C-alpha positions in Angstrom: 98.3 61.8 79.6 95.5 64.2 80.3 94.2 66.2 77.4 92.8 68.9 79.7 95.0 71.9 80.6 96.0 71.5 84.2 95.9 74.1 87.0 98.3 73.6 89.9 96.6 72.6 93.2 98.4 75.2 95.2 97.4 78.0 92.9 93.8 76.8 92.7 93.6 76.6 96.5 94.9 80.1 96.9 92.4 81.4 94.4 89.5 79.6 96.0 90.2 80.7 99.5 90.9 84.3 98.6 87.8 84.4 96.4 85.7 83.4 99.3 87.4 86.0 101.4 87.0 88.7 98.7 83.4 88.0 97.8 82.0 86.9 101.1 83.8 88.8 103.8 80.6 90.4 105.0 79.0 87.1 105.7 79.8 85.1 108.9 81.4 81.7 108.2 78.8 79.0 108.7 78.8 75.3 109.0 76.5 72.6 110.4 73.4 73.6 108.4 74.0 77.4 108.6 75.0 77.8 112.2 77.6 80.5 112.9 81.1 79.2 112.9 82.7 78.3 116.2 85.9 79.9 117.3 87.8 76.7 116.3 86.2 76.7 112.9 87.0 80.4 112.3 90.6 79.7 113.4 90.8 76.8 111.0 89.6 79.0 108.2 92.1 81.7 109.0 94.9 79.2 109.3 94.0 77.6 105.9 94.1 81.0 104.3 97.4 81.8 105.9 99.0 78.6 104.8 97.9 79.0 101.2 99.2 82.6 101.2 102.5 81.6 102.8 103.1 79.0 100.1 102.8 81.8 97.6 104.9 84.3 99.6 107.7 81.7 100.2 107.9 81.1 96.4 107.9 84.8 95.7 111.2 85.3 97.6 110.4 89.0 98.1 113.3 91.4 98.4 113.3 93.7 101.5 112.6 96.7 99.3 109.5 95.1 97.9 107.7 94.5 101.3 106.6 98.0 102.1 105.3 98.8 98.6 103.4 95.4 98.6 101.9 96.2 102.0 100.8 99.6 100.6 99.1 98.1 97.6 97.5 95.4 99.8 96.1 98.2 102.1 94.7 100.0 99.0 92.9 96.8 98.0 91.5 96.4 101.5 90.4 100.0 101.7 88.7 99.7 98.3 87.0 96.5 99.4 85.8 98.2 102.6 84.4 101.1 100.6 82.5 98.8 98.2 81.1 96.5 101.0 78.2 98.6 102.3 76.4 98.4 99.0 76.5 94.6 99.2 75.3 94.6 102.8 72.4 96.9 101.8 71.5 94.6 98.9 71.6 91.6 101.1 69.4 93.4 103.7 66.8 93.8 100.9 67.2 90.2 99.6 67.0 88.3 102.8 63.4 89.3 103.9 62.2 88.5 100.4 63.8 85.0 100.5 62.2 84.4 103.9 58.8 85.4 102.5 59.2 83.0 99.6 60.3 80.2 101.9 57.3 80.8 104.1 54.9 80.5 101.1 56.6 77.3 99.9 56.3 75.8 103.4 52.6 76.3 103.2 52.6 74.9 99.6 51.3 78.2 98.3 52.1 79.8 95.0 54.8 82.5 94.9 53.3 85.7 93.5 54.8 87.0 90.4 55.5 90.4 92.1 57.5 88.7 94.8 59.6 86.8 92.2 60.2 90.1 90.4 61.4 91.7 93.7 63.7 88.8 94.3 65.2 89.0 90.9 65.8 92.7 91.3 67.3 92.3 94.8 69.6 89.5 93.6 70.7 91.6 90.7 71.8 94.3 93.2 73.8 91.7 95.2 75.4 90.6 91.9 76.3 94.2 91.0 77.8 94.8 94.4 79.9 91.6 94.1 81.2 92.9 90.7 82.0 96.2 92.3 84.0 94.5 95.1 85.9 92.4 92.6 86.6 95.5 90.4 87.8 97.4 93.5 90.5 94.7 94.0 91.3 94.5 90.3 91.9 98.3 90.3 95.2 97.9 92.2 96.6 95.2 89.9 98.5 97.7 87.7 100.3 99.1 90.7 100.9 95.6 92.0 102.6 94.6 88.8 105.1 97.5 89.3 106.0 96.1 92.7 106.6 92.5 91.6 109.0 91.1 89.1 107.8 89.3 86.0 108.8 86.0 87.6 106.8 86.8 90.8 103.7 87.7 88.8 104.1 84.4 87.0 104.1 82.5 90.3 100.9 84.2 91.5 99.0 83.8 88.2 100.3 80.2 87.5 102.0 81.3 84.3 105.2 79.8 85.6 103.7 76.4 85.2 103.1 76.9 81.5 106.6 75.9 80.3 106.8 72.8 82.5 103.4 71.7 81.3 104.4 72.2 77.7 107.6 70.3 78.3 105.8 67.4 79.9 103.5 67.2 76.9 106.4 67.2 74.4 108.2 64.5 76.4 105.1 62.3 76.4 104.5 62.9 72.6 108.1 62.0 71.8 107.8 58.7 73.7 104.6 57.5 72.0 104.8 54.6 69.6 104.1 55.5 66.0 100.7 53.8 66.0 99.6 55.5 69.3 100.9 58.8 68.1 98.9 58.7 65.0 95.8 58.8 67.1 96.8 60.6 70.3 98.8 63.4 68.6 95.9 64.6 66.5 93.4 64.1 69.3 95.5 66.2 71.7 96.2 68.9 69.1 92.5 69.2 68.4 91.7 69.7 72.1 94.6 72.1 72.7 94.1 74.3 69.6 93.4 77.9 70.7 92.7 80.7 68.3 93.4 83.3 71.0 97.1 82.3 71.0 97.1 81.7 67.2 97.8 78.0 67.5 95.6 75.8 65.3 95.4 72.0 65.5 97.6 71.8 62.4 100.2 74.1 64.0 100.4 71.9 67.1 100.7 68.7 65.1 103.6 70.2 63.2 105.3 71.1 66.4 104.7 67.5 67.6 106.0 66.0 64.3 109.1 68.2 64.3 109.9 67.3 68.0 109.5 63.6 67.3 111.9 63.6 64.3 114.9 64.8 66.4 117.4 62.7 68.1 117.7 63.0 71.9 120.7 65.2 71.6 119.2 67.5 68.9 115.9 67.7 70.9 117.7 68.7 74.0 119.5 71.5 72.1 116.2 72.8 70.7 113.8 71.9 73.5 113.4 75.4 74.8 112.2 76.6 71.3 109.6 73.9 71.1 108.5 74.6 74.7 108.2 78.3 74.0 105.8 77.6 71.1 103.4 75.5 73.2 103.6 77.3 76.5 101.0 79.9 75.5 98.4 77.1 75.4 98.9 76.7 79.2 99.3 80.3 80.1 96.4 82.1 81.9 94.4 84.7 80.0 95.0 88.3 80.9 91.7 88.4 82.7 92.4 85.3 84.7 95.9 86.6 85.6 94.5 89.9 86.8 91.9 88.1 88.9 94.6 85.9 90.5 96.7 89.0 91.3 93.6 90.8 92.7 92.7 87.9 94.9 96.2 87.6 96.2 96.6 91.2 97.2 93.1 91.6 98.5 93.5 89.0 101.2 92.8 90.8 104.5 95.4 88.7 106.2 98.3 89.5 103.8 99.7 92.6 105.5 99.7 90.7 108.8 101.6 87.8 107.3 104.1 90.2 105.8 104.7 91.8 109.2 105.1 88.4 110.8 107.6 87.3 108.2 109.6 90.5 108.7 109.8 90.0 112.4 111.3 86.5 112.1 
């Protein structure tokens, strides 16, 4: 039994792929030591993004009345991204020559002037600020996205839907431990899971474990949902993480096209 909170593979893949799209859309895909991506490589990237998004869309089970509002929010996110992108491109245009200059000096085994390092630091800071603005542009549409989706759909995108199943798995494992093993593993897991942000201390978690272990199979089955509800917040995403996941989902430049394709089936 892992003591580390788990993140579902599907959700992680979606977040990773859409993060790359969101933060690096202005950069050409590159492989093979920095060479521009071939047509096949770009197609593979696009298909991987589509597949990840489709896994999520299929689980959302969108109602017909939700499709148009979702497309509208997605378009807002893409428009905001496009508006914020020139600042990043300008920052990169300033950064790249400075990096080339530093590279040239290092090739000659020469010292890098302090002034050049300062310019590099300032240029990188501008890129970082632009990245933050791009991310903020997508996050800005999240409140409206939440009005389009149901609570269950939001939970699917953010991974919050997995919280109850993870809490249930933990409790089942705890209940099956032999007394000697539980004496060690119960406290150890509780210590690692304790989280003041959800107001669950190690002692609180141990008490939940103890109470769950005392019950017969029939009594536990009757009260399992209550126990699960107490531990589920430990596995739920933070508000910031949830908003980021929603932003990355709706900011995918391929989302509106996928929605159109699904509607035309």
